[in-house]
N, C-alpha and C positions, 0 to 999 in steps of 0.2 A: 610713677610707671613700672616699678618691679613687681609692685603687688598685684596689678593689672595683669602681667604675662603669667604669674604664677596661678591666677584664677581661669586664664584662658588654658592654660596646660592642663589643668585639672578637668574643666570641662571636656575638653578634647580628649582626656584619656576616658571619662567617663562616656562620653559619645561613642567612641570607638568600642569600650567594652560591651556595651549596650547592643552596638551593631553585630558584633562577632557572637555575641548570645543569641541573637534573634535569627540569625542564620538557621543554626542546627535545631532551633524550636520549630521555626518554619518548615524547614524539611521534614521533620518528623510529622507534623500535623498534615502535611499534603501528601506523605507517603500513608498515613492513616485513612486519610479521606479516599485516596485510591484505592487500598485496601479492603476498603468495606464491600461485604457481599451484598449482591442486588438482589432484592427478592421479584422472582419473577414466575410467572405459570408455565407450566411445561410448553404450552403451545407457542409462547413468547420466546423460550430458550430454545426449541425445534428450530423455530423462523431464523433466530440470530446464527446458530450453527450451521444452516444450511446456505444462508447468504454469505457469511463470511468464508466458507469454504469455496463458493463458486467465486467469488470474488478474487481470492488470493488464486485460485487456478487458471482465471483469464488474466490476472495480472502477470503471471508466470509463463502462460501462452504468449503473451504479448512481447513478453522480455526476450523470449527463446526465439520469436519470428525475428525480431530487431538483431539480435545476435547471430542467427544462422539463417540468412534468407533462403540459401539453397534447400533449407528442409520445409521451409513452407511452400516453395514450389512444387516439391515432391509430394506433399499431403495433397496440393491441389491436384497433381497429377493423378495421385491414388484415386481421389475423389471424382474424377473425370471418368476414369476406366471404369470404375464401377458402375457408372451411369451411362456408361457406352456413350460418351461424349469426346473422347480423345483421338486427334488426328494423328496417327503414327508417323505419315511422312513428314510434317512440319515439326512435329515436336510439341504442339502447344494442343491446348484443349479449346473446344468451340465455346462462343459466346453463348450465354442461354438467351433465345429469342432470334438466333440467326437459324434462316430456313435453309436445310441442305435436303439433298434427295433422299439420304439415308433415313433423317428422322421421320419422314412423311410417311 
């Protein structure tokens, strides 16, 4: 029984050693794969660059709208003033499609 436990201890040590050696090797290989340069045409590069910028901008605008709802109302009011649809008495913009005498 004593000999079997020694073999189990040695096997457990080897398994642990292999495990801890595979972790850094796996990390190194994964980072090498992620760090590879991708070959792409100039058109593909420009398309990806324009999409990523617009997606990032859209995401930041959405986040800002959630964190600062008053600014969103202000932007809406400015847009409606520029279009001539802002009702000064009520402080709200007219809905698109509503018929008012002034719009006709």
